[in-house]
All heavy atoms as TSV, in Angstrom:
chain	resi	resn	atom	element	x	y	z
A	1	ALA	N	N	-2.438	4.900	6.078
A	1	ALA	CA	C	-3.532	4.039	6.477
A	1	ALA	C	C	-4.846	4.540	5.872
A	1	ALA	O	O	-5.664	3.745	5.433
A	1	ALA	CB	C	-3.628	3.972	7.991
A	2	GLN	N	N	-4.996	5.862	5.852
A	2	GLN	CA	C	-6.220	6.432	5.288
A	2	GLN	C	C	-6.338	6.100	3.805
A	2	GLN	O	O	-7.420	5.776	3.323
A	2	GLN	CB	C	-6.260	7.951	5.497
A	2	GLN	CG	C	-7.511	8.610	4.957
A	2	GLN	CD	C	-8.784	8.134	5.642
A	2	GLN	OE1	O	-8.821	7.989	6.848
A	2	GLN	NE2	N	-9.816	7.873	4.873
A	3	GLU	N	N	-5.235	6.147	3.082
A	3	GLU	CA	C	-5.282	5.849	1.648
A	3	GLU	C	C	-5.615	4.380	1.393
A	3	GLU	O	O	-6.322	4.063	0.452
A	3	GLU	CB	C	-3.961	6.224	0.974
A	3	GLU	CG	C	-3.759	7.710	0.854
A	3	GLU	CD	C	-4.921	8.415	0.167
A	3	GLU	OE1	O	-5.501	7.875	-0.799
A	3	GLU	OE2	O	-5.261	9.526	0.599
A	4	LEU	N	N	-5.130	3.486	2.238
A	4	LEU	CA	C	-5.500	2.083	2.081
A	4	LEU	C	C	-6.982	1.874	2.371
A	4	LEU	O	O	-7.642	1.076	1.705
A	4	LEU	CB	C	-4.649	1.194	2.979
A	4	LEU	CG	C	-3.213	0.997	2.528
A	4	LEU	CD1	C	-2.474	0.123	3.515
A	4	LEU	CD2	C	-3.147	0.408	1.146
A	5	PHE	N	N	-7.501	2.602	3.326
A	5	PHE	CA	C	-8.945	2.537	3.586
A	5	PHE	C	C	-9.702	3.028	2.359
A	5	PHE	O	O	-10.689	2.421	1.944
A	5	PHE	CB	C	-9.316	3.356	4.817
A	5	PHE	CG	C	-10.794	3.411	5.055
A	5	PHE	CD1	C	-11.465	2.315	5.590
A	5	PHE	CD2	C	-11.520	4.542	4.721
A	5	PHE	CE1	C	-12.839	2.356	5.791
A	5	PHE	CE2	C	-12.892	4.588	4.910
A	5	PHE	CZ	C	-13.549	3.491	5.447
A	6	ASN	N	N	-9.250	4.140	1.764
A	6	ASN	CA	C	-9.894	4.664	0.567
A	6	ASN	C	C	-9.834	3.651	-0.578
A	6	ASN	O	O	-10.796	3.500	-1.327
A	6	ASN	CB	C	-9.249	5.979	0.145
A	6	ASN	CG	C	-9.522	7.093	1.121
A	6	ASN	OD1	O	-10.415	7.012	1.954
A	6	ASN	ND2	N	-8.721	8.134	1.052
A	7	LEU	N	N	-8.699	2.955	-0.718
A	7	LEU	CA	C	-8.589	1.928	-1.751
A	7	LEU	C	C	-9.547	0.780	-1.482
A	7	LEU	O	O	-10.130	0.211	-2.402
A	7	LEU	CB	C	-7.158	1.391	-1.811
A	7	LEU	CG	C	-6.109	2.291	-2.432
A	7	LEU	CD1	C	-4.737	1.655	-2.319
A	7	LEU	CD2	C	-6.432	2.590	-3.886
A	8	GLU	N	N	-9.707	0.439	-0.221
A	8	GLU	CA	C	-10.610	-0.650	0.143
A	8	GLU	C	C	-12.041	-0.295	-0.230
A	8	GLU	O	O	-12.805	-1.140	-0.679
A	8	GLU	CB	C	-10.513	-0.935	1.638
A	8	GLU	CG	C	-11.328	-2.121	2.073
A	8	GLU	CD	C	-11.171	-2.431	3.553
A	8	GLU	OE1	O	-10.244	-1.917	4.185
A	8	GLU	OE2	O	-12.005	-3.199	4.055
A	9	VAL	N	N	-12.408	0.945	-0.084
A	9	VAL	CA	C	-13.768	1.391	-0.380
A	9	VAL	C	C	-13.989	1.549	-1.879
A	9	VAL	O	O	-15.038	1.181	-2.399
A	9	VAL	CB	C	-14.061	2.722	0.350
A	9	VAL	CG1	C	-15.391	3.304	-0.095
A	9	VAL	CG2	C	-14.048	2.498	1.846
A	10	ALA	N	N	-12.974	2.058	-2.604
A	10	ALA	CA	C	-13.199	2.504	-3.973
A	10	ALA	C	C	-12.692	1.561	-5.063
A	10	ALA	O	O	-12.897	1.846	-6.230
A	10	ALA	CB	C	-12.548	3.876	-4.164
A	11	THR	N	N	-12.026	0.480	-4.739
A	11	THR	CA	C	-11.468	-0.364	-5.792
A	11	THR	C	C	-11.895	-1.812	-5.633
A	11	THR	O	O	-12.569	-2.180	-4.691
A	11	THR	CB	C	-9.919	-0.306	-5.780
A	11	THR	OG1	O	-9.456	-0.871	-4.569
A	11	THR	CG2	C	-9.411	1.104	-5.933
A	12	ASP	N	N	-11.412	-2.624	-6.567
A	12	ASP	CA	C	-11.708	-4.062	-6.509
A	12	ASP	C	C	-10.836	-4.784	-5.489
A	12	ASP	O	O	-10.921	-5.999	-5.345
A	12	ASP	CB	C	-11.537	-4.687	-7.893
A	12	ASP	CG	C	-10.110	-4.624	-8.395
A	12	ASP	OD1	O	-9.333	-3.766	-7.918
A	12	ASP	OD2	O	-9.765	-5.432	-9.273
A	13	LEU	N	N	-10.011	-4.057	-4.754
A	13	LEU	CA	C	-9.162	-4.649	-3.720
A	13	LEU	C	C	-9.903	-4.817	-2.394
A	13	LEU	O	O	-9.313	-5.272	-1.416
A	13	LEU	CB	C	-7.920	-3.777	-3.487
A	13	LEU	CG	C	-6.901	-3.708	-4.618
A	13	LEU	CD1	C	-5.845	-2.663	-4.313
A	13	LEU	CD2	C	-6.269	-5.054	-4.837
A	14	LYS	N	N	-11.154	-4.455	-2.366
A	14	LYS	CA	C	-11.909	-4.450	-1.111
A	14	LYS	C	C	-11.823	-5.790	-0.373
A	14	LYS	O	O	-11.462	-5.835	0.797
A	14	LYS	CB	C	-13.365	-4.101	-1.388
A	14	LYS	CG	C	-14.216	-4.050	-0.147
A	14	LYS	CD	C	-15.623	-3.627	-0.470
A	14	LYS	CE	C	-16.425	-3.502	0.812
A	14	LYS	NZ	N	-17.735	-2.950	0.597
A	15	ASP	N	N	-12.117	-6.869	-1.061
A	15	ASP	CA	C	-12.105	-8.182	-0.409
A	15	ASP	C	C	-10.696	-8.586	0.014
A	15	ASP	O	O	-10.508	-9.222	1.049
A	15	ASP	CB	C	-12.692	-9.247	-1.333
A	15	ASP	CG	C	-14.171	-9.022	-1.586
A	15	ASP	OD1	O	-14.840	-8.428	-0.714
A	15	ASP	OD2	O	-14.651	-9.434	-2.659
A	16	ASP	N	N	-9.695	-8.205	-0.786
A	16	ASP	CA	C	-8.318	-8.586	-0.493
A	16	ASP	C	C	-7.727	-7.792	0.665
A	16	ASP	O	O	-6.907	-8.308	1.419
A	16	ASP	CB	C	-7.439	-8.399	-1.735
A	16	ASP	CG	C	-7.875	-9.316	-2.870
A	16	ASP	OD1	O	-8.267	-10.454	-2.583
A	16	ASP	OD2	O	-7.816	-8.883	-4.034
A	17	LEU	N	N	-8.109	-6.534	0.817
A	17	LEU	CA	C	-7.549	-5.690	1.871
A	17	LEU	C	C	-8.244	-5.874	3.214
A	17	LEU	O	O	-7.678	-5.527	4.247
A	17	LEU	CB	C	-7.626	-4.209	1.469
A	17	LEU	CG	C	-6.652	-3.754	0.394
A	17	LEU	CD1	C	-6.958	-2.321	-0.013
A	17	LEU	CD2	C	-5.218	-3.885	0.868
A	18	HIS	N	N	-9.432	-6.412	3.181
A	18	HIS	CA	C	-10.188	-6.586	4.428
A	18	HIS	C	C	-9.426	-7.508	5.381
A	18	HIS	O	O	-9.037	-8.607	5.028
A	18	HIS	CB	C	-11.572	-7.145	4.141
A	18	HIS	CG	C	-12.406	-7.277	5.360
A	18	HIS	ND1	N	-12.948	-6.173	5.986
A	18	HIS	CD2	C	-12.774	-8.346	6.092
A	18	HIS	CE1	C	-13.620	-6.577	7.044
A	18	HIS	NE2	N	-13.525	-7.908	7.125
A	19	GLY	N	N	-9.188	-7.039	6.580
A	19	GLY	CA	C	-8.506	-7.841	7.583
A	19	GLY	C	C	-7.001	-7.708	7.598
A	19	GLY	O	O	-6.343	-8.246	8.472
A	20	LEU	N	N	-6.434	-7.007	6.614
A	20	LEU	CA	C	-4.986	-6.809	6.593
A	20	LEU	C	C	-4.638	-5.531	7.356
A	20	LEU	O	O	-5.407	-4.572	7.359
A	20	LEU	CB	C	-4.473	-6.722	5.156
A	20	LEU	CG	C	-4.655	-7.989	4.321
A	20	LEU	CD1	C	-4.125	-7.774	2.918
A	20	LEU	CD2	C	-3.975	-9.183	4.957
A	21	HIS	N	N	-3.490	-5.521	7.980
A	21	HIS	CA	C	-3.078	-4.392	8.812
A	21	HIS	C	C	-1.734	-3.853	8.353
A	21	HIS	O	O	-0.957	-4.549	7.701
A	21	HIS	CB	C	-2.961	-4.820	10.276
A	21	HIS	CG	C	-4.219	-5.388	10.825
A	21	HIS	ND1	N	-5.284	-4.604	11.218
A	21	HIS	CD2	C	-4.604	-6.658	11.033
A	21	HIS	CE1	C	-6.255	-5.379	11.644
A	21	HIS	NE2	N	-5.869	-6.637	11.537
A	22	ILE	N	N	-1.460	-2.607	8.725
A	22	ILE	CA	C	-0.171	-1.970	8.461
A	22	ILE	C	C	0.477	-1.688	9.804
A	22	ILE	O	O	-0.153	-1.128	10.694
A	22	ILE	CB	C	-0.353	-0.643	7.698
A	22	ILE	CG1	C	-0.957	-0.905	6.333
A	22	ILE	CG2	C	0.963	0.091	7.570
A	22	ILE	CD1	C	-1.255	0.355	5.567
A	23	SER	N	N	1.736	-2.074	9.932
A	23	SER	CA	C	2.470	-1.792	11.165
A	23	SER	C	C	2.964	-0.355	11.184
A	23	SER	O	O	2.911	0.319	12.207
A	23	SER	CB	C	3.664	-2.726	11.307
A	23	SER	OG	O	3.243	-4.051	11.331
A	24	ALA	N	N	3.470	0.111	10.025
A	24	ALA	CA	C	4.000	1.468	9.921
A	24	ALA	C	C	4.146	1.828	8.452
A	24	ALA	O	O	4.113	0.963	7.578
A	24	ALA	CB	C	5.349	1.558	10.619
A	25	ALA	N	N	4.307	3.113	8.199
A	25	ALA	CA	C	4.593	3.613	6.855
A	25	ALA	C	C	5.620	4.724	6.994
A	25	ALA	O	O	5.595	5.485	7.966
A	25	ALA	CB	C	3.335	4.125	6.179
A	26	LYS	N	N	6.523	4.795	6.021
A	26	LYS	CA	C	7.600	5.770	6.087
A	26	LYS	C	C	7.833	6.343	4.692
A	26	LYS	O	O	7.879	5.595	3.713
A	26	LYS	CB	C	8.869	5.076	6.594
A	26	LYS	CG	C	10.021	5.965	6.859
A	26	LYS	CD	C	11.161	5.147	7.465
A	26	LYS	CE	C	12.295	6.032	7.882
A	26	LYS	NZ	N	13.389	5.252	8.484
A	27	GLU	N	N	7.956	7.658	4.603
A	27	GLU	CA	C	8.220	8.316	3.335
A	27	GLU	C	C	9.688	8.713	3.284
A	27	GLU	O	O	10.210	9.310	4.226
A	27	GLU	CB	C	7.333	9.552	3.177
A	27	GLU	CG	C	7.456	10.201	1.826
A	27	GLU	CD	C	6.462	11.326	1.624
A	27	GLU	OE1	O	5.734	11.668	2.579
A	27	GLU	OE2	O	6.419	11.858	0.520
A	28	LEU	N	N	10.342	8.376	2.176
A	28	LEU	CA	C	11.762	8.673	2.002
A	28	LEU	C	C	11.975	9.590	0.815
A	28	LEU	O	O	11.279	9.481	-0.192
A	28	LEU	CB	C	12.559	7.386	1.761
A	28	LEU	CG	C	12.563	6.340	2.845
A	28	LEU	CD1	C	13.310	5.106	2.362
A	28	LEU	CD2	C	13.220	6.882	4.093
A	29	GLU	N	N	12.946	10.477	0.932
A	29	GLU	CA	C	13.379	11.316	-0.187
A	29	GLU	C	C	14.493	10.586	-0.921
A	29	GLU	O	O	15.467	10.155	-0.314
A	29	GLU	CB	C	13.906	12.658	0.329
A	29	GLU	CG	C	12.857	13.560	0.927
A	29	GLU	CD	C	12.160	14.417	-0.111
A	29	GLU	OE1	O	12.719	14.608	-1.208
A	29	GLU	OE2	O	11.060	14.884	0.192
A	30	LEU	N	N	14.364	10.437	-2.230
A	30	LEU	CA	C	15.374	9.786	-3.044
A	30	LEU	C	C	16.108	10.824	-3.890
A	30	LEU	O	O	15.706	11.984	-3.944
A	30	LEU	CB	C	14.731	8.735	-3.950
A	30	LEU	CG	C	13.907	7.663	-3.256
A	30	LEU	CD1	C	13.238	6.772	-4.288
A	30	LEU	CD2	C	14.781	6.855	-2.325
A	31	GLU	N	N	17.158	10.372	-4.555
A	31	GLU	CA	C	17.897	11.267	-5.441
A	31	GLU	C	C	16.987	11.782	-6.547
A	31	GLU	O	O	16.071	11.098	-6.979
A	31	GLU	CB	C	19.079	10.525	-6.043
A	31	GLU	CG	C	20.125	10.126	-5.036
A	31	GLU	CD	C	21.271	9.372	-5.684
A	31	GLU	OE1	O	21.358	9.349	-6.921
A	31	GLU	OE2	O	22.073	8.799	-4.942
A	32	GLY	N	N	17.255	12.978	-6.994
A	32	GLY	CA	C	16.461	13.554	-8.070
A	32	GLY	C	C	15.121	14.092	-7.613
A	32	GLY	O	O	14.243	14.339	-8.427
A	33	GLY	N	N	14.930	14.257	-6.317
A	33	GLY	CA	C	13.685	14.808	-5.810
A	33	GLY	C	C	12.528	13.822	-5.782
A	33	GLY	O	O	11.391	14.204	-5.525
A	34	ARG	N	N	12.804	12.571	-6.041
A	34	ARG	CA	C	11.741	11.566	-6.023
A	34	ARG	C	C	11.482	11.120	-4.590
A	34	ARG	O	O	12.323	11.258	-3.723
A	34	ARG	CB	C	12.129	10.379	-6.886
A	34	ARG	CG	C	12.307	10.784	-8.344
A	34	ARG	CD	C	12.700	9.633	-9.195
A	34	ARG	NE	N	11.589	8.681	-9.248
A	34	ARG	CZ	C	11.657	7.492	-9.810
A	34	ARG	NH1	N	12.765	7.092	-10.366
A	34	ARG	NH2	N	10.612	6.694	-9.805
A	35	LYS	N	N	10.297	10.587	-4.371
A	35	LYS	CA	C	9.912	10.109	-3.043
A	35	LYS	C	C	9.483	8.648	-3.137
A	35	LYS	O	O	8.996	8.202	-4.172
A	35	LYS	CB	C	8.757	10.931	-2.482
A	35	LYS	CG	C	9.115	12.359	-2.198
A	35	LYS	CD	C	7.944	13.098	-1.620
A	35	LYS	CE	C	8.326	14.546	-1.349
A	35	LYS	NZ	N	7.209	15.273	-0.756
A	36	ALA	N	N	9.673	7.933	-2.045
A	36	ALA	CA	C	9.226	6.542	-1.952
A	36	ALA	C	C	8.497	6.371	-0.625
A	36	ALA	O	O	8.847	6.998	0.367
A	36	ALA	CB	C	10.411	5.593	-2.029
A	37	ILE	N	N	7.494	5.531	-0.622
A	37	ILE	CA	C	6.764	5.219	0.594
A	37	ILE	C	C	6.990	3.740	0.897
A	37	ILE	O	O	6.748	2.885	0.047
A	37	ILE	CB	C	5.259	5.503	0.442
A	37	ILE	CG1	C	5.036	6.977	0.147
A	37	ILE	CG2	C	4.509	5.083	1.698
A	37	ILE	CD1	C	3.611	7.327	-0.197
A	38	ILE	N	N	7.468	3.475	2.087
A	38	ILE	CA	C	7.701	2.102	2.529
A	38	ILE	C	C	6.588	1.739	3.492
A	38	ILE	O	O	6.327	2.461	4.452
A	38	ILE	CB	C	9.064	1.962	3.223
A	38	ILE	CG1	C	10.167	2.367	2.254
A	38	ILE	CG2	C	9.261	0.539	3.711
A	38	ILE	CD1	C	11.533	2.414	2.895
A	39	ILE	N	N	5.936	0.618	3.221
A	39	ILE	CA	C	4.842	0.155	4.066
A	39	ILE	C	C	5.304	-1.096	4.800
A	39	ILE	O	O	5.743	-2.063	4.176
A	39	ILE	CB	C	3.589	-0.147	3.229
A	39	ILE	CG1	C	3.117	1.124	2.518
A	39	ILE	CG2	C	2.481	-0.726	4.094
A	39	ILE	CD1	C	2.006	0.904	1.541
A	40	PHE	N	N	5.213	-1.068	6.113
A	40	PHE	CA	C	5.593	-2.197	6.947
A	40	PHE	C	C	4.326	-2.952	7.345
A	40	PHE	O	O	3.358	-2.337	7.786
A	40	PHE	CB	C	6.319	-1.722	8.210
A	40	PHE	CG	C	7.610	-1.003	7.909
A	40	PHE	CD1	C	7.632	0.368	7.727
A	40	PHE	CD2	C	8.795	-1.709	7.819
A	40	PHE	CE1	C	8.811	1.036	7.452
A	40	PHE	CE2	C	9.980	-1.055	7.552
A	40	PHE	CZ	C	9.993	0.316	7.366
A	41	VAL	N	N	4.359	-4.264	7.149
A	41	VAL	CA	C	3.198	-5.095	7.462
A	41	VAL	C	C	3.597	-6.180	8.455
A	41	VAL	O	O	4.769	-6.555	8.533
A	41	VAL	CB	C	2.611	-5.731	6.185
A	41	VAL	CG1	C	2.144	-4.665	5.218
A	41	VAL	CG2	C	3.611	-6.640	5.512
A	42	PRO	N	N	2.642	-6.701	9.219
A	42	PRO	CA	C	2.960	-7.785	10.154
A	42	PRO	C	C	3.470	-9.019	9.397
A	42	PRO	O	O	2.962	-9.358	8.328
A	42	PRO	CB	C	1.620	-8.098	10.824
A	42	PRO	CG	C	0.804	-6.874	10.634
A	42	PRO	CD	C	1.251	-6.274	9.338
A	43	PHE	N	N	4.470	-9.669	9.958
A	43	PHE	CA	C	5.080	-10.827	9.304
A	43	PHE	C	C	4.051	-11.908	8.988
A	43	PHE	O	O	4.102	-12.522	7.920
A	43	PHE	CB	C	6.199	-11.405	10.187
A	43	PHE	CG	C	6.844	-12.616	9.598
A	43	PHE	CD1	C	7.733	-12.484	8.540
A	43	PHE	CD2	C	6.546	-13.874	10.074
A	43	PHE	CE1	C	8.327	-13.602	7.976
A	43	PHE	CE2	C	7.130	-14.996	9.519
A	43	PHE	CZ	C	8.025	-14.863	8.467
A	44	LYS	N	N	3.118	-12.119	9.876
A	44	LYS	CA	C	2.121	-13.174	9.674
A	44	LYS	C	C	1.210	-12.892	8.483
A	44	LYS	O	O	0.608	-13.808	7.929
A	44	LYS	CB	C	1.279	-13.365	10.928
A	44	LYS	CG	C	2.061	-13.984	12.064
A	44	LYS	CD	C	1.189	-14.206	13.276
A	44	LYS	CE	C	1.991	-14.887	14.367
A	44	LYS	NZ	N	1.168	-15.209	15.533
A	45	GLN	N	N	1.105	-11.631	8.061
A	45	GLN	CA	C	0.251	-11.274	6.929
A	45	GLN	C	C	1.051	-11.026	5.653
A	45	GLN	O	O	0.478	-10.722	4.615
A	45	GLN	CB	C	-0.556	-10.026	7.258
A	45	GLN	CG	C	-1.561	-10.237	8.343
A	45	GLN	CD	C	-2.397	-8.994	8.592
A	45	GLN	OE1	O	-2.024	-7.890	8.251
A	45	GLN	NE2	N	-3.547	-9.202	9.197
A	46	LEU	N	N	2.354	-11.194	5.710
A	46	LEU	CA	C	3.206	-10.904	4.564
A	46	LEU	C	C	2.811	-11.704	3.332
A	46	LEU	O	O	2.746	-11.168	2.227
A	46	LEU	CB	C	4.671	-11.170	4.926
A	46	LEU	CG	C	5.718	-10.748	3.914
A	46	LEU	CD1	C	5.612	-9.245	3.647
A	46	LEU	CD2	C	7.103	-11.096	4.418
A	47	LYS	N	N	2.504	-12.961	3.505
A	47	LYS	CA	C	2.101	-13.813	2.385
A	47	LYS	C	C	0.829	-13.281	1.721
A	47	LYS	O	O	0.715	-13.275	0.489
A	47	LYS	CB	C	1.893	-15.242	2.883
A	47	LYS	CG	C	1.755	-16.256	1.804
A	47	LYS	CD	C	1.718	-17.653	2.401
A	47	LYS	CE	C	1.737	-18.703	1.329
A	47	LYS	NZ	N	1.734	-20.052	1.896
A	48	ASP	N	N	-0.118	-12.798	2.519
A	48	ASP	CA	C	-1.354	-12.235	1.974
A	48	ASP	C	C	-1.078	-10.952	1.194
A	48	ASP	O	O	-1.701	-10.696	0.167
A	48	ASP	CB	C	-2.356	-11.961	3.085
A	48	ASP	CG	C	-2.817	-13.245	3.763
A	48	ASP	OD1	O	-2.868	-14.288	3.089
A	48	ASP	OD2	O	-3.109	-13.193	4.973
A	49	TYR	N	N	-0.148	-10.130	1.674
A	49	TYR	CA	C	0.209	-8.908	0.966
A	49	TYR	C	C	0.921	-9.223	-0.347
A	49	TYR	O	O	0.723	-8.525	-1.335
A	49	TYR	CB	C	1.089	-8.000	1.832
A	49	TYR	CG	C	0.293	-7.050	2.698
A	49	TYR	CD1	C	0.105	-7.296	4.046
A	49	TYR	CD2	C	-0.278	-5.907	2.158
A	49	TYR	CE1	C	-0.626	-6.425	4.840
A	49	TYR	CE2	C	-1.014	-5.039	2.933
A	49	TYR	CZ	C	-1.180	-5.305	4.277
A	49	TYR	OH	O	-1.914	-4.440	5.044
A	50	HIS	N	N	1.712	-10.272	-0.370
A	50	HIS	CA	C	2.402	-10.647	-1.603
A	50	HIS	C	C	1.407	-11.003	-2.701
A	50	HIS	O	O	1.658	-10.746	-3.879
A	50	HIS	CB	C	3.349	-11.823	-1.354
A	50	HIS	CG	C	4.639	-11.409	-0.733
A	50	HIS	ND1	N	5.829	-11.458	-1.398
A	50	HIS	CD2	C	4.926	-10.927	0.491
A	50	HIS	CE1	C	6.799	-11.040	-0.613
A	50	HIS	NE2	N	6.268	-10.703	0.554
A	51	LYS	N	N	0.277	-11.573	-2.331
A	51	LYS	CA	C	-0.741	-11.957	-3.311
A	51	LYS	C	C	-1.324	-10.738	-4.033
A	51	LYS	O	O	-1.705	-10.825	-5.196
A	51	LYS	CB	C	-1.871	-12.724	-2.627
A	51	LYS	CG	C	-1.463	-14.082	-2.126
A	51	LYS	CD	C	-2.621	-14.742	-1.400
A	51	LYS	CE	C	-2.197	-16.055	-0.781
A	51	LYS	NZ	N	-3.288	-16.668	0.005
A	52	ILE	N	N	-1.429	-9.603	-3.332
A	52	ILE	CA	C	-2.059	-8.419	-3.921
A	52	ILE	C	C	-1.063	-7.288	-4.172
A	52	ILE	O	O	-1.460	-6.196	-4.555
A	52	ILE	CB	C	-3.192	-7.892	-3.017
A	52	ILE	CG1	C	-2.656	-7.430	-1.657
A	52	ILE	CG2	C	-4.290	-8.910	-2.877
A	52	ILE	CD1	C	-3.651	-6.618	-0.873
A	53	GLN	N	N	0.219	-7.559	-3.997
A	53	GLN	CA	C	1.236	-6.516	-4.062
A	53	GLN	C	C	1.216	-5.736	-5.374
A	53	GLN	O	O	1.233	-4.511	-5.366
A	53	GLN	CB	C	2.618	-7.121	-3.853
A	53	GLN	CG	C	3.733	-6.104	-3.907
A	53	GLN	CD	C	5.090	-6.733	-3.654
A	53	GLN	OE1	O	5.189	-7.903	-3.330
A	53	GLN	NE2	N	6.110	-5.943	-3.800
A	54	SER	N	N	1.175	-6.407	-6.510
A	54	SER	CA	C	1.239	-5.698	-7.782
A	54	SER	C	C	0.041	-4.769	-7.970
A	54	SER	O	O	0.204	-3.621	-8.401
A	54	SER	CB	C	1.356	-6.671	-8.946
A	54	SER	OG	O	0.239	-7.522	-8.984
A	55	ARG	N	N	-1.158	-5.249	-7.636
A	55	ARG	CA	C	-2.343	-4.394	-7.772
A	55	ARG	C	C	-2.321	-3.248	-6.775
A	55	ARG	O	O	-2.687	-2.114	-7.099
A	55	ARG	CB	C	-3.627	-5.204	-7.597
A	55	ARG	CG	C	-3.867	-6.165	-8.750
A	55	ARG	CD	C	-5.197	-6.849	-8.652
A	55	ARG	NE	N	-5.215	-7.683	-7.445
A	55	ARG	CZ	C	-6.326	-8.009	-6.799
A	55	ARG	NH1	N	-7.483	-7.585	-7.222
A	55	ARG	NH2	N	-6.263	-8.763	-5.721
A	56	LEU	N	N	-1.862	-3.521	-5.554
A	56	LEU	CA	C	-1.797	-2.496	-4.518
A	56	LEU	C	C	-0.801	-1.407	-4.902
A	56	LEU	O	O	-1.101	-0.215	-4.802
A	56	LEU	CB	C	-1.415	-3.129	-3.181
A	56	LEU	CG	C	-1.320	-2.205	-1.978
A	56	LEU	CD1	C	-2.667	-1.533	-1.720
A	56	LEU	CD2	C	-0.865	-2.982	-0.753
A	57	VAL	N	N	0.365	-1.795	-5.388
A	57	VAL	CA	C	1.380	-0.827	-5.814
A	57	VAL	C	C	0.851	0.011	-6.969
A	57	VAL	O	O	1.023	1.231	-7.000
A	57	VAL	CB	C	2.695	-1.535	-6.184
A	57	VAL	CG1	C	3.648	-0.597	-6.895
A	57	VAL	CG2	C	3.348	-2.114	-4.943
A	58	ARG	N	N	0.200	-0.621	-7.923
A	58	ARG	CA	C	-0.347	0.100	-9.076
A	58	ARG	C	C	-1.352	1.162	-8.635
A	58	ARG	O	O	-1.308	2.311	-9.084
A	58	ARG	CB	C	-0.984	-0.900	-10.044
A	58	ARG	CG	C	-1.445	-0.291	-11.327
A	58	ARG	CD	C	-1.945	-1.321	-12.339
A	58	ARG	NE	N	-2.667	-2.441	-11.743
A	58	ARG	CZ	C	-2.274	-3.717	-11.805
A	58	ARG	NH1	N	-1.172	-4.032	-12.441
A	58	ARG	NH2	N	-2.994	-4.677	-11.248
A	59	GLU	N	N	-2.243	0.802	-7.721
A	59	GLU	CA	C	-3.247	1.762	-7.229
A	59	GLU	C	C	-2.595	2.896	-6.435
A	59	GLU	O	O	-2.991	4.054	-6.563
A	59	GLU	CB	C	-4.295	1.053	-6.373
A	59	GLU	CG	C	-5.195	0.121	-7.142
A	59	GLU	CD	C	-6.064	0.823	-8.174
A	59	GLU	OE1	O	-6.458	1.988	-7.943
A	59	GLU	OE2	O	-6.342	0.211	-9.208
A	60	LEU	N	N	-1.604	2.573	-5.617
A	60	LEU	CA	C	-0.926	3.621	-4.848
A	60	LEU	C	C	-0.107	4.531	-5.749
A	60	LEU	O	O	-0.025	5.734	-5.509
A	60	LEU	CB	C	-0.035	2.990	-3.764
A	60	LEU	CG	C	-0.792	2.335	-2.609
A	60	LEU	CD1	C	0.172	1.570	-1.706
A	60	LEU	CD2	C	-1.571	3.371	-1.813
A	61	GLU	N	N	0.495	3.987	-6.818
A	61	GLU	CA	C	1.223	4.816	-7.766
A	61	GLU	C	C	0.295	5.783	-8.474
A	61	GLU	O	O	0.650	6.932	-8.718
A	61	GLU	CB	C	1.969	3.958	-8.775
A	61	GLU	CG	C	3.220	3.331	-8.231
A	61	GLU	CD	C	3.912	2.422	-9.225
A	61	GLU	OE1	O	3.264	1.960	-10.205
A	61	GLU	OE2	O	5.109	2.156	-9.020
A	62	LYS	N	N	-0.898	5.329	-8.819
A	62	LYS	CA	C	-1.884	6.231	-9.433
A	62	LYS	C	C	-2.188	7.384	-8.505
A	62	LYS	O	O	-2.291	8.528	-8.930
A	62	LYS	CB	C	-3.194	5.484	-9.730
A	62	LYS	CG	C	-3.154	4.551	-10.889
A	62	LYS	CD	C	-4.537	3.914	-11.033
A	62	LYS	CE	C	-4.543	2.722	-11.933
A	62	LYS	NZ	N	-5.869	2.088	-11.976
A	63	LYS	N	N	-2.347	7.077	-7.241
A	63	LYS	CA	C	-2.720	8.085	-6.243
A	63	LYS	C	C	-1.594	9.072	-5.973
A	63	LYS	O	O	-1.835	10.259	-5.829
A	63	LYS	CB	C	-3.124	7.366	-4.954
A	63	LYS	CG	C	-3.643	8.258	-3.889
A	63	LYS	CD	C	-5.021	8.732	-4.219
A	63	LYS	CE	C	-5.597	9.498	-3.055
A	63	LYS	NZ	N	-6.881	10.041	-3.363
A	64	TYR	N	N	-0.353	8.593	-5.923
A	64	TYR	CA	C	0.759	9.451	-5.502
A	64	TYR	C	C	1.700	9.885	-6.619
A	64	TYR	O	O	2.676	10.563	-6.359
A	64	TYR	CB	C	1.567	8.732	-4.417
A	64	TYR	CG	C	0.840	8.684	-3.107
A	64	TYR	CD1	C	0.253	7.517	-2.661
A	64	TYR	CD2	C	0.731	9.824	-2.327
A	64	TYR	CE1	C	-0.422	7.470	-1.472
A	64	TYR	CE2	C	0.045	9.794	-1.133
A	64	TYR	CZ	C	-0.522	8.612	-0.713
A	64	TYR	OH	O	-1.208	8.582	0.471
A	65	SER	N	N	1.427	9.546	-7.852
A	65	SER	CA	C	2.337	9.915	-8.925
A	65	SER	C	C	2.259	11.403	-9.259
A	65	SER	O	O	3.103	11.941	-9.948
A	65	SER	CB	C	2.048	9.089	-10.190
A	65	SER	OG	O	0.764	9.404	-10.693
A	66	GLY	N	N	1.261	12.073	-8.752
A	66	GLY	CA	C	1.184	13.513	-8.936
A	66	GLY	C	C	0.259	13.859	-9.988
A	66	GLY	O	O	-0.373	14.340	-10.613
């Protein structure tokens, strides 16, 4: 949640992220030592998240790719 707040402040996603909520987030260990983060969003906001999904994923990958 903190990282999404940081993205809202520091990127062009500010207007798109405003008012959107996260239900939960979960980090998983994958084969080969890789990690994945799953973000759960309210069903009613799913359509809004789909609109910004590619940009949001790109920004989060920059932040967590190491």
